[in-house]
N, C-alpha and C positions, 0 to 999 in steps of 0.2 A: 761439129755443129750441134747447138743445144736443141732440145725438143721443141722450143718455140719456133726455131728457124726451119724445122723440117716441113712445116705446112705452108711455107712461103715460097712462091714461085720466084726464082731468081732471074728468070728470063722474061722481060716485059714484052711479050708478044700476044696480041689478041687473035684468037682463032675464030674468026667470024662464022665459018661454016659450023663449028661446034656450038656456038652461041645460038645460031639460027635453028639448028636441030633441037637444042634444048628448049627453045621457045616454042617450037612447033609441037613438041611432045609434052609441054608443061601441063600440069593438072589444071582443069577449069576451076574457077574460084569456088563453086559449090562443092566440087569433089575434094578440093584441098581442105576446106572447112570441115567437112564430114570426116575426112581422114585424120585431121588433127584432133577432133573430138573423140574419135575412136581410140587413138593412142593415149590421149589424156585419161580416158575412162579406164583403160587397161593398166595405166601407170600407178594407180592407187592400190596399196597393199590389200585392203579389204576386198575391193572389187576383183582384183586378180585372184585372190584366194577363192572367192565365190565362183568365178568362172572356171577355175581349175576343178573345184569340187563338182561342178555340173558337167564335166567332160564325160563322165561315165554313168551317172545316175541322176535322175531328177529328184529334187528335194524341196520340202516346204520351208517356210521361213523359220519355223521352230527348229528343224533339223540343222539348217545353216547356222542359226544362232548358237546352238549347242556345239556344233563343230568348231566354230570360230571363237567361241567364248566371248561373244558380244551380245548386246540386247537385240530382241526381235525388232524393235523400232529402228535400230541402226541398220540391220539387215534389210528391212523393208525400204528404207531410204536409198540404200545402194541398189537394190533390185529395181526400184522405180527408175533410176538413171539408166541402168543397164537395159531396161525394157524400152525406154525412150530412144536409145541408141540402137535398138533392134539387135542387141547382143544376146538377150534371153527372151523367152516367151513363157507363158504359163498355161495351165489347164486346171479346171476345177473338178474335183471329185468330192461330191458332197460339200462339207464345210471346209475342206482343205484345198488350198491352192498350191499346186506343184509347179516348180520352175525347172526349166531345162535350157540348154543353149539353143539359140534361135535356129541355127543350121550348122552344117559341117564346116563352113568357113571359119566360124569362131574357134572351133577346135583346132583347125589348121593354123590359125594365127598363133595360138598359144604353143602348139607343137613346134612350129618353125622357130619361134623365139627361144624355146627351150633347147632345140637342136643347135641353134646358133651359140647360146651361152655355154653349152656343154662341150663345144669343140675344143 
């Protein structure tokens, strides 16, 4: 059987109880949209690198730009999106704005993804 055939069910039986259970447990539309946006945000190389950098220490835009080798403007743009999605937050200390992960869930998401790919 070729790899395309492996994903095809060869027995044409509809399991109504499984369909009903899946419908009952389905994500609400708002939750689905937010989940999709979260994964889209994390799927970008630069944003993923920013999130990983912030797992252990808070950093300012200048630090992140130097670490990633991109412009401060590019970092600010990505941080704005991450902040809108509540993945990062910031605090001001004098003239410097420091960014950090919004909460432990963001770190968990990244850690679980890494654990999965490292298996």
